[in-house]
Steps between C-alpha positions, in 0.01 A plus 500: 500500500752406249587773234387447145808541267274543198324809658748798466311693780557225743855482419568860541307519837706198618818685419372798710440250776849368487676844479286718709607531865282760677186421295541130469177411691300741285640347185406153623141627567487641145633180354240290698208725399611492136520120490157483681351742239603240232363202699173690565489632148437855610698827434788580748356841550182353634655247739750739631217730620297218671499415863705195596186325623350538149814369335511197738145424437551492128800267549303254705209507256733359235443147396875430479647250746793730581281795611598463856874510403438819309305639793791421743745676255270807484483510877871472532564770232261739657664447844159467654499434879338187659205723621443644158511164345282353763240769410521430143474116541203534738324701239607262216356203705166640374581384145663166589336207336456208744489252212872563448572289819684542828848522330407820308353639820828455682702648218276812527548526871870446478534807281520675845802419709293491803169313434392573852436863412298386200277304741448794730413723202246243386340488838478885491331487158235263639335790667459676168330199329119522506337199663297433178838405332549178700696344224781772534499476883566122478779553247663762711483265803662228312784712364558662834524153661754401242712811594490426865584138438812592298627700800360266770310790654275304732323819624407581145389145438273510806350822378420337163341194664284724729387711204421180291291353777306831545453532119381141469247490779361854460510554119587207283288224653186716569515635136551142363839591348617136531745510212677785673512296818671234307747755341575639839578165662700366210677829433627533862541122541503489871234227519556404871429859610213549258291186562210735560464533119466128467220525750325787306524306177374184660205672679401658174539188293778650289780267619550357148607846384843424662534196289444697178776736592803473271812519700857558412645147508862611465493684832337204684179701568285210374665257734466734794132561425442118472652450840308780657175382358554140618593611850198720515263218407683256736457726797185706426299268281612145585170349404472670162657231273341663191716805550802293567448312177435819313828649615690177438354474140581866427868439585511156339554332840392158398655330795325729756170438308559132527579526874185693556282247321675216700432667823141560419468131414652405833271730688195342323632149593538611865141611503391155368713342763329677776174327414431162625549238224289222636398172353163644415441565128300800599826675548561501122315815420509725189682754717776261559529418134494865411781571756713221350440630150617836617822350646554308180480820292734685734751221477480498120548876495791476735674231295454704190646812665794300638575350168501838315772605752691171451430401872484136394512357862199708621305446181551122523392506870171683402432257219535203739267661754254584208494128412416410857208746503379356168512148642314617807227651288481173302428296808244759624325493166487120525320539833794390707603690816859376486717789610832571322564863584645638829637148594747460775805264451348238719180502290678449164545119515131443549432718203745307281340172601151629426571646159386248230733612216874519503518835327288643788764381745771683301291810481464511887857395560638779279265760640630435860851403415447171688613168377255195530584185670480302176567159681198543709282633216597210273451253773148619552399541134692233319567231754177511686267631226681374181493834324780442252390783270607725787839321512542526113439878510737540782763313296452745222560792734790376702735195527396206721816455699610181696480708814135569432418130465691424815298748698178360357600139596577603862128569529391142397531332832133544582373468144230254435584202275216606257724766359791283424422514129530889525838458674627269238386730220658795677835331501497480124537890503828470684775522235778385731500118479688459820259712703214319339639164595592610856158639566320191359725283714412693814134474433530120418382556148669189375339498160642848436852394617483185307396684172798740545738203532356317199462790270775498233525878516570508878646151579865566435496837682308361804720204525815716514336729759374230722842342528673830579540621857357844417142376458297525804 
């Protein structure tokens, strides 16, 4: 402790410390006790007669943040041995406030130069604590474990773990002291070696108490508990998606929640796939619709969770799959047994051809990440059936390239003459005049080629193009 110049007593005692040779240590003790008497606001005559344990206890009860520094100075000034300090600290642990956190606990333990001795003293004290005071027993085990961890005393750590298991199974769980189970687990923090506490909490429907436990974020305890909980659920409760979501939600693990919802949706789809989707409308049952609605809700929840964690790609994927499920439900509600879910790549083309609306093709295409054969689709729907509304809508969504028209016209060899008007009208959608002329010429559509050559807008360009060697 630093001397206080404004205090003449401190100044004089400090002079004695500096000048005294044979009684130097005694003068330091007097100075230390005098300064402590001022800090504790009690007479020097009183504190000088008190036992060091009592003085140390008063120091540690102070609300001042530097009380551990003052205690360290007091211990040094009194020239107390490690065994004596360990005895004092082991008794002082009884007044330690767990709410102060792990850092304060470590400062308390490190008041002794050998924390291992403190741990051994605490184990000795366990025998003197009555079993009715389970809270004190738990705290002693936690502090003793911290002592042994600081010195890497594996034998001591094993003794703590054995005592913790015995206490948990024989006293804490039978007497329904679940909050103490949580305190013991999180205080020691060896989750892999103490999974039996997870079991006890789960068996007694108190698992959520772990999630209400406030952890010291700065020391990474919260992250460690999160990992331990997820590992436990993964290996011991793999089918309990509710607990997985509960843990993920508690730790704001939005991505993990999304993944869990997505996996549940895929599982539900697999169950539907295992059933025979025949051509009979009797297959369309309320149970099937209910299952699809469940899948839809899971995908919506997954997309929402992913988006909250800025997982844009996963969120978009779930949205596309949700649109597919919505479309499937639409057809089922219309009395159609057209299957759009669980399609294999070889089945997608037939689905594209069967879908009456263009937006539906895009929904299926985006859900499976599979590009349609637009040339074949337009040939069937526009050339053969004359559905130019379909073509107009496609034009608004994507450009109609020259290559697309060339692919369509390659399919016209076996086209009946009755659809020639559709072919001519289709050509009007081709913006490239040269391509339009060439395709019309190949199909012997003389009226189209003649119009292109006579039109004032295209005559000059076509005349130059036809006379050049580059035109084929």
